[in-house]
C-alpha positions as CSV (number, residue, x, y, z in Angstrom):
1,M,3.8,-11.9,-31.5
2,K,7.6,-11.4,-31.0
3,D,6.9,-7.9,-29.6
4,A,4.5,-9.4,-26.9
5,I,7.1,-12.0,-26.0
6,A,9.8,-9.3,-25.7
7,K,7.6,-7.2,-23.5
8,L,6.7,-10.2,-21.3
9,R,10.4,-11.1,-21.0
10,S,11.3,-7.5,-20.1
11,F,8.6,-7.5,-17.5
12,G,9.9,-10.7,-16.0
13,L,13.4,-9.3,-15.8
14,E,12.2,-6.2,-14.1
15,C,10.3,-8.3,-11.5
16,V,13.5,-10.3,-10.8
17,R,15.4,-7.1,-10.4
18,V,12.9,-5.7,-7.9
19,L,12.9,-8.9,-5.9
20,R,16.7,-8.9,-5.6
21,V,16.6,-5.4,-4.1
22,T,13.8,-6.0,-1.6
23,K,14.4,-7.4,1.8
24,K,12.3,-8.7,4.7
25,P,11.8,-5.9,7.3
26,T,13.3,-6.3,10.8
27,K,11.1,-6.6,13.8
28,P,11.4,-2.9,14.8
29,E,10.7,-1.8,11.2
30,Y,7.7,-4.1,11.1
31,K,6.3,-2.7,14.3
32,T,6.8,0.9,13.1
33,I,5.0,0.1,9.9
34,V,2.1,-1.5,11.8
35,K,1.8,1.5,14.1
36,A,1.8,4.0,11.3
37,S,-0.8,2.0,9.4
38,A,-3.0,1.7,12.4
39,I,-2.8,5.4,13.1
40,G,-3.6,6.2,9.5
41,M,-6.6,3.9,9.4
42,A,-7.9,5.3,12.7
43,L,-7.6,8.9,11.4
44,I,-9.4,8.0,8.1
45,G,-12.1,6.2,10.1
46,M,-12.6,9.2,12.4
47,L,-12.7,11.5,9.4
48,G,-15.4,9.3,7.8
49,F,-17.4,9.2,11.0
50,L,-17.3,13.0,11.4
51,V,-18.4,13.5,7.8
52,A,-21.3,11.0,8.3
53,M,-22.3,12.8,11.5
54,A,-22.1,16.2,9.8
55,K,-24.2,14.9,6.9
56,N,-26.9,13.5,9.3
57,Y,-26.9,16.8,11.3
58,V,-27.3,18.9,8.2
59,V,-30.1,16.8,6.7
């Protein structure tokens, strides 16, 4: 039981440490992240569409 409590306490301390290091992104950083995510999702979507079209064409 003490081992589980020690692990839980250690996990909590690690979470606090990470939260202290992180910061809210600035507006330009946020816009860059949104653009990169949108481009990535579009590319993955197009790839999936092409695979589906190729599958339908072959079958």
